[in-house]
N, C-alpha and C positions, 0 to 999 in steps of 0.2 A: 440628800438626794442619795441611794444608791449605786455604787460605780455600776456600770453597763457588765462589767468582766465579773464582777462579784454575784449580778443576779443570772448570769447565763451559768456559775459556778454552782449555785443552789439549785436552779432547774437541772442540770446533770445530776446535784447530788441527789435529790428528791425521786430521779429516773431510777439510779442506780438502787436507791433505798428500799424504792419499792418492789423492783426486781428483786431484790431480795427479799425482802417478804412475802411475796407471792409464790418464792420457789420454796421458802420454810413451809407453809402452808401446803404447798401439793407434796412434798416430802415427806409430810411430818403424820404422824399416826394420832388423834384426838383433836387436830387441828383444824375440824369443821367450820366451828363458827368463828373465829378467826380468819377464814379462810372466804366464807361467806361476807362478812364484812369488808374486806378487800376487793373483793368482788363487785360486790354493790356499791362501793365508796365512788367511784368514778363515774357510775350510771346516775346517784343521786346530784352528785356536784353538779354535770351537764344539764338534767333536770331543771335543779335552781337556777342555775345560772340560765338557762332558759326563760323560767318565767319573770326573774330582774327584769328581762329585754322588753316584756309587753309593753303596753301603753297603762297597765295599772301595776307596775310592781310589787307594792306590797298585798294585794289583793290577788296577785297570780302567786305568789312566795305562798301564802298562808293556805290556800288551795292547792298547792303543790307540795306542800310538807302534810298536808293531811290528807291526801291521797297518797302519797309516799309512803304516810305511813301505816296506814289501810293497809296497802299492798305487800309491804315488809310483815307485817302481824299473819296475814293471811297465807303470804307465801315462803315463810322463814324455814321451815322444814326442809321444802324441796328446795330452796336456796343451798342449806348446808351440806344434803346430797349431791347436787352437781356444782359445785362452785366452780371445781375446774374445767368444765364445761362452758361456764360463763369465760372465766377465763379466755380461753380458747377461742370465743366465740366475738370478745370485743376485739382479739388482738389481729385477728384474721379477718374481720372488719374492716379494723383500720385501713389494712393492706390493700386489701381489695377495692375502698374507697380511693385509695391513690392510684393504683393500677386502672380504677375507671376513670379517673380523671385525666390522668396521662394518655390514657387509649380514648376515649372520647376526642380528645384535642386533634388525633390525626385524622376525622371525620374528614369528607367531603366539605371544603368552605372552612374549616377549621384553621388556623393555627397552631402548629406544634406548642405543649408548654416549653420544652427546651429552646424553641425558636423565639418564643417570645420574652425569653429570660435574656437571651443574647442578644436580643434587639435592644432590650432596658438599658443592657453593658456597654452594647458597642454600637449602637445605633443601626443604620440599614444594612444589612449582609449582603454578602457575595452570594452566588447560587451557590457555589461548592461549601459553602458554612449553612447555609441554610438546608441543603441535603443532607449534611453530618448531622444536625442539631435535630432533623425530624428522627434521624437513624437513632440518635441517643435517647429522643422520646420512646422510640418503639421500644428500645432497649430496659429502661426504665419502666416499661408497662408488664415487661415477660419478664423483666427479674421480680416485680409485687406479685404477679400471678404465683410466680415459682413462689414465692415466702410464702402465701397463703398455702396451698398446695399442700408445700411441704409441714406445715403447720399442722393440716387436718389430718395428714397422712401419719404422722410422729403421735398424735393422739388417739386415732385410731386404731394403729398395729402395734405402738413402741411401748414400754414400759414409760407410768407416766413421769417418772425422774428425767427420762431421758427427754422425752417432748418438751420437760418443763425447763431442763439448760436450754434445749436449743431456743423455744420462746424467749427467757429473760435473759441469754446471754451472750448469745450466736446472733439474733435479728440484728440487734445494730451494729455489733461489728461487721455482718458481712454487708450493712447499707454502704459504712464509710469505706471497705473497700472496693465496692462498687464503685463509689466517687473517687477512688484512686486510681482505679484502672481507667475510669472513661476521663481524669487527667491526663495521664500518659498517651493512651490512646489519641487524645483533642494534642497532646505538645505533638506526637509525633505524625500524626493526618495535616495536621492545621498551625505549621511551624510560625506562618507568617501574625496568626494571631497576639494581640495581647492580653495575656494572662491576666485572670480575671477570678478572684477569688470569691467562695461561697458567699462569705459575709458582703464583697460589691452588689452580688445580685439581689442580695437579701436588700441591703439597701436601694438598690435601683428601682425593685421593685415595689417596696413601699412607698418613695417617692412619687413614682407614678399613680399609684393607688391614694394618694392624697390629693395628686393634683389633679385627679379625673371626679372627685368628692367636692373640692371647694368649687 
C-alpha cells in the first residue's frame, strides 16, 4: 500500500507538472495541438469518470468514448485555436464553484462552511467563534470571486504570458497565503481555541461523512 505522504507528494507533483506544461503551451508558438490536448484532458477524464459511475458502467463508457471521439473530430481545429480560452474557463469555473459553495452556505437557514468544519473539529462552538467562522466563510467567498475576476481580466486585457503566469503559478500560492493569514488572525482573535491543522479538519470531515453514510 502506498504511504499517504507519497500519494500526497505525487498529487502535488502532478499539479505542478501540469501547470508547467500548460504555461509552456500558452507561451510557445506552434504548440496549439499540444495545448488543445492538455485543455481537453481534464474534461475527458471527468466525462469518462461520470460514465463509470452510472448503473451500466461498461455501456456508458463505450457510449461516452464514442461521443467524445466524435466531438473531438468535429471540433478539434476550433479547440486548437481557442485552447487558452478553455484553460481560462476551466480554472475560473473551479474558483467560481468554490465561491458559490462558500457563499451559498451563508444564506438564511444554512450553516456556513467554516462553522461546519470547526464544529467537526472542536464540537459545539461558542457564539464568538460562530461569528468568526461565519466571517471567515465570507472572506473565502470574496477571495475566490476575486481570483476568478482577476483571471478573466488578465486574460482579456493583459499579455497571454502574464495571465498564464498568474493562473498557473500564483493562484495556489495566493490560496496558501490566505490560509496563513486566516490562521494568524484566528490566533490573535481567538487565542483560547485549540489549534487545528488543515489535516485535522479534513480527517474530521471525512469521518463525519462516513458516519452519515453508514
